[in-house]
C-alpha positions in Angstrom: 121.7 171.4 54.4 125.0 172.7 52.7 127.7 170.1 51.7 130.2 169.4 54.6 128.1 171.2 57.1 128.3 169.6 60.5 126.2 166.6 60.4 123.1 165.8 62.5 123.6 164.0 65.8 122.1 160.7 64.8 123.9 160.6 61.4 126.3 157.7 60.9 129.3 159.1 59.2 131.0 155.6 58.5 130.4 154.3 55.0 130.0 150.5 55.4 130.5 149.8 51.8 134.0 151.2 51.5 136.2 148.2 51.1 138.4 146.9 53.8 141.8 145.3 52.8 144.0 143.2 55.2 147.8 142.5 55.1 149.6 140.1 57.7 152.7 142.1 58.6 154.4 139.7 61.1 153.8 136.8 63.5 154.9 136.2 67.0 155.1 133.0 68.8 154.0 132.9 72.5 154.3 129.9 74.9 151.4 127.8 73.5 150.3 129.5 70.3 151.2 132.0 67.4 149.6 135.4 66.9 149.4 137.2 63.6 149.6 141.0 63.4 147.4 142.1 60.6 147.2 145.7 59.1 143.7 146.6 58.2 143.1 149.6 55.9 139.6 151.2 54.9 139.6 152.6 51.3 142.5 153.9 49.6 144.0 156.1 52.4 147.0 154.6 54.1 146.2 156.9 57.1 142.9 155.3 57.7 144.5 152.0 58.8 145.0 150.0 62.1 146.4 146.9 63.4 144.7 143.8 64.8 146.1 140.6 66.4 144.4 137.3 65.6 145.1 133.7 66.4 144.5 130.8 64.1 141.5 129.8 66.3 140.0 133.2 65.5 140.3 132.5 61.8 138.8 129.0 62.3 135.9 130.5 64.2 135.2 133.1 61.4 135.4 130.3 58.8 132.8 128.3 60.7 130.4 131.2 60.7 130.9 131.7 57.1 130.0 128.0 56.1 126.5 129.1 55.8 127.4 130.7 52.5 128.3 127.2 51.0 131.5 128.7 49.6 134.7 126.7 49.6 137.1 129.1 51.4 140.9 128.4 51.4 141.6 128.3 55.2 144.8 126.3 55.9 144.1 123.1 57.8 144.6 122.6 61.5 147.9 121.0 62.9 148.3 119.7 66.3 151.8 118.5 66.3 154.7 120.9 65.1 152.6 123.8 64.7 155.1 126.1 66.4 157.9 125.3 64.0 159.3 128.4 62.2 158.8 126.9 58.6 155.3 125.9 59.3 154.4 129.3 60.7 155.6 131.0 57.6 153.7 128.6 55.3 150.5 129.0 57.4 150.9 132.9 57.3 150.8 132.7 53.6 147.7 130.6 53.6 145.9 132.9 56.0 146.9 135.8 53.8 145.3 134.1 50.7 142.2 133.5 53.0 141.9 137.3 53.9 142.4 138.2 50.1 139.4 135.9 49.2 136.9 137.1 51.8 137.7 140.9 51.4 137.4 140.8 47.7 134.0 138.8 47.5 131.3 141.4 47.2 128.9 139.9 49.6 131.2 138.4 52.2 133.3 141.6 52.5 130.0 143.6 53.4 128.7 141.0 55.8 128.7 141.8 59.6 130.9 138.7 60.6 133.8 139.8 58.3 133.4 143.5 59.5 133.6 142.5 63.2 136.7 140.3 62.6 138.6 143.1 60.8 137.1 146.2 62.5 135.9 145.4 66.0 135.9 149.0 67.2 133.3 150.1 64.6 131.2 146.9 64.6 131.1 145.7 68.3 127.5 146.5 69.1 124.4 144.3 68.6 122.4 146.0 65.9 119.5 143.5 66.3 119.2 144.5 69.9 119.4 148.3 69.1 116.8 147.8 66.4 114.4 146.1 68.9 114.6 148.8 71.3 113.7 151.4 68.6 110.8 149.2 67.5 109.5 148.6 71.0 109.5 152.4 71.5 107.5 152.8 68.3 105.0 150.1 69.6 104.3 152.2 72.7 102.7 155.0 70.6 101.2 152.5 67.9 99.7 149.5 70.0 98.0 148.0 66.9 101.1 146.5 65.6 102.8 143.2 66.9 106.1 141.5 66.3 105.8 137.9 65.0 109.5 137.1 64.6 112.7 138.9 63.7 113.9 138.0 60.0 117.5 137.5 60.9 120.1 138.5 58.3 117.7 138.5 55.4 119.3 141.6 54.1 123.0 142.6 53.3 123.1 145.9 55.3 124.6 145.7 58.9 122.5 148.6 60.1 119.2 147.7 58.7 117.1 145.0 60.4 113.8 143.3 59.4 110.9 141.9 61.5 107.9 140.1 60.5 104.8 141.8 61.7 101.0 141.6 62.0 98.1 143.8 62.9 96.3 142.6 66.0 92.8 142.8 64.6 94.0 141.2 61.3 96.1 138.4 62.6 96.4 136.3 59.2 98.0 139.2 57.4 101.7 139.4 57.5 103.7 142.6 57.0 107.4 143.3 57.0 109.0 146.1 59.2 112.5 147.3 58.3 114.4 149.6 60.7 117.6 151.5 59.6 120.1 154.1 61.0 120.6 157.3 59.0 123.6 157.0 56.8 126.6 159.2 55.5 124.6 160.5 52.6 121.8 161.9 54.7 121.6 165.7 53.7 118.0 166.6 54.4 117.1 168.4 57.5 115.3 166.4 60.1 112.1 168.1 59.3 112.2 167.6 55.5 113.3 163.9 56.1 110.3 163.2 58.3 107.9 164.8 56.0 109.4 162.9 52.9 109.4 159.5 54.6 105.8 159.9 55.5 105.1 160.9 51.9 106.1 157.3 50.8 102.8 155.9 52.0 100.8 158.2 49.6 103.0 157.1 46.4 101.0 155.0 44.0 102.6 153.6 41.0 102.1 150.2 39.2 105.8 149.3 39.5 106.4 150.6 43.1 105.8 148.3 46.1 103.2 149.9 48.4 104.2 151.3 51.7 101.7 150.7 54.6 103.4 153.0 57.1 106.7 155.0 57.4 108.3 157.4 60.1 111.5 158.9 60.9 113.3 160.6 63.7 116.7 162.4 64.3 118.7 159.0 64.2 116.7 156.2 62.3 113.7 155.4 60.3 110.9 152.7 60.3 109.0 151.4 57.2 106.3 148.8 57.1 105.2 147.0 53.8 103.1 143.9 53.1 105.2 140.7 53.3 105.4 138.8 49.9 105.9 135.0 50.3 107.3 134.7 46.7 110.1 137.0 47.5 112.2 139.3 45.3 113.4 139.0 41.7 116.8 137.9 43.3 115.0 134.9 45.0 113.4 134.0 41.7 116.8 134.1 39.9 118.5 132.1 42.6 115.6 129.7 43.5 115.9 130.8 47.1 113.6 131.1 50.0 112.8 134.8 51.1 113.2 134.0 54.9 116.7 132.6 54.5 119.8 134.6 55.5 121.3 136.7 52.6 124.6 134.7 52.7 122.8 131.4 52.3 120.5 132.5 49.6 122.9 134.3 47.1 126.6 133.5 47.7 126.7 130.0 46.1 123.5 129.1 44.4 123.1 125.4 43.7 121.6 125.9 40.2 122.6 128.8 37.9 120.1 129.7 35.2 118.9 132.8 33.7 115.3 133.8 33.2 113.3 133.4 29.8 113.8 136.1 27.1 110.1 137.3 27.5 110.6 137.8 31.3 113.9 139.7 30.7 112.2 142.0 28.3 109.0 142.6 30.5 110.8 143.0 33.8 113.4 145.2 32.2 110.9 147.4 30.7 108.8 147.8 33.9 112.0 148.7 35.9 113.1 151.3 33.3 109.6 152.9 33.3 109.7 153.4 37.2 113.2 154.8 37.0 112.1 157.3 34.3 109.2 158.2 36.7 111.3 158.8 39.7 114.0 160.8 37.6 111.1 163.1 36.1 109.9 163.6 39.7 113.3 164.7 40.8 113.3 161.8 43.5 116.7 160.4 43.9 117.1 156.5 44.0 120.4 155.0 43.3 119.6 151.7 45.0 118.5 149.4 42.2 119.5 145.8 42.4 117.6 142.4 42.1 117.0 142.1 45.8 115.3 145.5 45.8 112.7 144.4 43.1 109.6 142.6 44.6 107.6 140.3 42.4 103.8 140.5 42.3 102.6 138.0 39.8 104.3 139.0 36.5 104.9 142.5 37.7 108.1 143.9 39.1 107.8 146.4 41.8 110.6 148.8 43.2 111.5 148.5 47.0 113.4 150.8 49.4 112.7 154.1 48.1 113.5 155.5 51.6 117.2 154.4 51.2 118.3 157.6 49.4 116.4 159.8 51.9 118.0 158.2 54.8 121.5 158.5 53.2 122.4 154.8 53.0 125.1 154.0 50.5 124.3 151.8 47.6 124.9 148.0 47.2 127.1 148.6 44.2 129.0 151.7 45.5 132.3 150.0 45.7 131.9 149.1 42.0 130.8 152.5 40.3 133.0 154.5 42.6 135.8 153.2 40.3 134.5 155.0 37.3 134.6 158.9 37.2 132.0 159.0 34.5 129.3 157.5 36.7 128.9 160.6 38.8 125.2 161.1 38.9 122.2 159.3 40.5 120.8 158.7 37.2 124.0 157.3 35.9 124.1 155.1 39.0 120.6 153.7 38.4 121.5 152.8 34.8 124.8 151.1 35.9 122.8 149.2 38.5 120.3 148.2 36.0 123.2 146.7 33.7 124.0 144.5 36.8 120.4 143.5 37.2 120.0 142.8 33.5 123.1 140.6 33.5 121.7 138.5 36.5 118.4 138.0 34.9 120.2 136.8 31.7 122.9 134.6 33.0 121.5 133.7 36.6 124.7 135.1 38.3 126.5 138.5 38.7 129.3 139.4 36.3 132.7 138.1 37.4 134.5 141.4 36.8 133.7 145.0 35.8 134.1 146.1 33.0 132.9 143.0 31.1 135.1 142.2 28.0 133.3 139.2 26.6 129.6 138.3 27.1 128.5 134.6 27.1 125.8 133.5 24.7 122.5 135.2 25.5 118.9 134.4 24.4 119.0 137.4 22.0 121.6 139.7 20.5 119.5 142.7 21.7 120.3 141.8 25.3 124.0 141.8 24.5 123.6 145.2 22.9 122.0 146.7 26.0 124.7 145.0 28.1 127.5 146.4 26.0 126.1 149.9 26.3 126.4 149.8 30.2 129.0 147.2 31.4 131.8 147.4 28.8 135.1 149.2 29.2 134.1 151.7 26.4 130.8 152.5 28.3 132.8 153.3 31.4 135.0 155.7 29.6 132.2 157.3 27.8 129.5 157.5 30.4 126.0 155.7 30.9 123.3 155.9 28.3 119.9 157.5 29.6 117.0 155.6 30.7 115.0 157.1 27.7 117.7 155.7 25.3 117.5 152.2 27.0 113.5 152.3 26.5 114.1 153.0 22.8 116.4 150.0 22.2 115.0 147.1 20.3 114.9 144.8 23.5 112.4 146.9 25.4 110.8 149.1 22.6 108.3 146.4 21.6 107.1 145.3 25.1 103.4 146.1 25.7 102.6 147.2 29.1 99.2 146.1 30.3 98.9 147.8 33.6 96.6 150.7 33.5 97.0 152.1 37.0 97.7 155.9 36.9 101.0 157.0 38.9 100.6 159.3 41.6 103.3 160.8 43.7 102.8 164.5 44.6 106.0 166.2 46.0 105.7 169.8 47.2 107.8 172.4 45.6 109.8 173.2 48.8 110.5 169.5 49.3 111.6 169.2 45.7 114.2 171.8 46.2 115.4 170.1 49.3 115.6 166.8 47.5 117.5 168.5 44.6 120.2 169.9 47.1 120.4 166.5 48.7 120.9 164.8 45.5 123.7 167.3 44.6 125.3 166.7 47.8 125.4 162.9 47.3 126.8 163.2 43.9 129.5 165.6 45.3 130.6 163.2 47.9 130.7 160.3 45.2 132.8 162.6 42.9 135.4 163.3 45.6 135.6 159.6 46.5 136.2 158.8 42.8 138.8 161.5 42.6 140.7 160.1 45.5 140.4 156.5 44.1 141.7 157.7 40.7 144.7 159.4 42.3 145.5 156.3 44.1 145.3 154.2 41.1 147.6 156.5 39.2 150.2 156.4 42.0 150.0 152.7 42.4 150.4 152.2 38.6 153.5 154.4 38.7 155.1 152.6 41.7 154.3 149.3 40.0 156.0 150.5 36.9 158.9 152.0 38.7 159.4 148.5 40.6 159.0 146.3 37.5 162.0 144.1 36.4 162.1 145.8 33.0 162.4 149.3 34.6 165.0 148.1 37.1 167.2 146.8 34.2 166.9 150.2 32.4 167.9 152.1 35.6 170.9 149.8 36.1 172.1 150.3 32.5 171.7 154.2 32.9 173.6 154.0 36.2 176.5 152.0 34.6 176.7 154.5 31.6 176.6 157.4 34.1 179.4 155.9 36.2 181.5 155.2 33.1 181.1 158.9 31.9 182.0 160.1 35.3 185.1 158.0 35.5 186.1 159.1 32.0 185.6 162.8 32.9 187.6 162.2 36.1 190.5 160.7 34.1 190.6 163.8 31.7 190.5 166.1 34.6 193.5 164.3 36.2 195.5 164.4 33.0 194.9 168.1 32.6 196.1 168.7 36.1 199.3 166.7 35.5 200.1 168.6 32.2 199.6 171.9 34.0 202.1 170.9 36.8 204.6 170.0 34.1 204.5 173.4 32.3 204.7 175.3 35.6 207.8 173.3 36.6 209.7 173.7 33.2 209.1 177.6 32.8 207.0 177.2 29.7 205.0 179.9 28.3 201.4 180.5 29.0 198.9 178.3 27.1 197.5 181.2 25.4 200.9 181.8 23.5 202.0 180.3 20.2 205.0 177.9 19.9 208.3 179.6 19.4 209.2 180.3 15.8 212.5 182.1 14.2 212.5 185.7 14.6 211.5 187.4 11.3 214.2 189.6 9.6 214.2 193.2 10.5 213.8 195.8 7.8 215.9 198.1 10.2 219.0 196.3 9.3 219.8 194.3 12.5 222.4 191.6 11.5 222.3 189.5 14.7 219.6 187.5 16.4 219.0 188.9 19.9 218.3 186.4 22.8 214.5 185.7 22.8 212.8 187.0 25.8 209.7 185.3 27.2 206.7 185.9 24.9 204.0 188.1 26.1 200.4 187.2 25.9 198.8 187.6 22.4 197.3 191.1 21.9 193.9 191.3 20.5 195.2 192.5 17.1 196.4 190.2 14.4 200.0 189.0 14.8 202.9 190.4 12.6 203.7 188.8 9.3 206.1 185.9 9.5 208.1 184.1 6.9 206.8 180.7 8.4 203.2 179.6 8.9 202.5 180.0 12.6 201.3 177.1 14.4 197.6 177.4 15.5 197.4 178.1 19.3 196.6 175.2 21.5 194.8 175.4 25.0 197.6 173.3 26.4 200.7 173.5 24.2 203.1 170.5 24.2 206.3 171.7 26.0 208.7 169.2 24.3 207.5 170.1 20.8 208.0 173.8 21.5 211.6 173.2 22.7 212.3 170.9 19.7 211.2 173.7 17.2 213.4 176.3 18.8 216.5 174.0 18.8 215.9 173.1 15.1 215.7 176.9 14.2 219.0 177.6 15.8 220.7 174.5 14.4 219.5 175.2 10.7 220.5 178.9 10.8 222.7 179.9 7.8 224.5 183.2 7.8 224.7 183.3 4.2 221.1 183.6 3.7 221.2 187.0 5.2 220.9 190.0 2.7 223.9 192.2 2.5 223.2 195.6 3.6 224.8 198.9 2.5 225.4 201.7 5.0 226.1 205.4 4.4 228.4 206.6 7.0 227.6 210.4 7.8 229.6 210.4 11.0 232.8 211.9 9.4 233.2 215.7 9.6 232.4 217.5 6.3 234.8 220.2 5.1 233.2 222.8 2.9 
């Protein structure tokens, strides 16, 4: 199926891993209570936002439901008297905003169904457990040998994936686990290829892949049955949790934080890297590695949920790696997720922030070396190392694998091609999302810089300078206009003419000074020689100075300075 082609009818386009943010815009007081108007936004696009109205009692109900997480959440306390006062409402609004910020930034809480329904009731109003039971019941009509023992309520983090404890009727003591899931936004296989690929999972045999007993899919969902493990997953081991407990209870706030032994870290890490390498070589997309997707079978780690990428489900860490444009392939995603898993195995908890600047003391410097190659800022900028490169690092290179089971997973050529196209489409959607996030981050950074106090001061100084310059130029223009008006009123010469000077003596013998006519504009040729040094022309000559020079020339005139001339009068008649 080509990218951006019209999706199949059963495909869920909404990506549940896209973060929701919430901002209280206003409050309104009614007769007996106060309502808070909240703007909720999905992702970075302001267009993808909506308003909801919530009372304090709605917040209190949500908070009570989230107490199973054992987290201390900052919900403002109740107040029975004086709760309609304006100052109190403003203070409570600040407290409720802080509460929203905490639950929307917490990775597990923000993805749970309770928070999603509170912030986005239109998209999360249905009962997903009831829908799952309907699909499972329809399946049992054609497969009567299976029987539901009990629903395993909320043991996973996905909203649209439900789990049930199963048994086979003729083997009542054996327990299995059934998982049912909707098709997700990254489902790009055709229905025919999807059904074939899902059924193929039961034929996969690998020492580090958890066995699939039965798998099937239709145009809208898929169902997979596996053996149920009482020991639980690798995450259960790290957090000392019971496998059947709800996800929020098990992993949000563990009572004891303790990492695994160094030998466990080395062995489990090597096993997981080996199975990732196997899948990459087979051309089978995964991208769903995290500690809750690794089952423990004795001292062996086995990978779970290979079907997730086929069904188009988004990854647990998608909101993390979508922030980094260098993590743009499913192989890179697997390595990034392995970094998270290694951190959890080492320190008994997930990293507080990504990228990680400083690592706490670890059982070995080789552990820190691997973590630095994946989770640091430099690694995010340069890209992820390959799985083969990680296997060569000292932490894993000396681990001896004792399992001799030969891997078997035959994928037909035609299906391989379909998986390749599907993988490319998944990566393309990820790249487009990363591009939008990057553009939004740049815009936000520019707006933040523009609105900073330092930038505001700079703009004020520039505005002040500009205002002074404008005032100065305006004053000069006004002075020039005033001078021009004086020139036109006194009959002064044109600005292009030189100031008046004494008339040079004529070689033709004129003995008197004729009255000076108004001087014409200067011709382009050089002016005639003069006994006095001419004054340089000025754009706007001073009228009083010109008059003074003329008056001075007249007063200082001396007749005796004129040369005596001799004339030959030939006017008398000649007598020859």
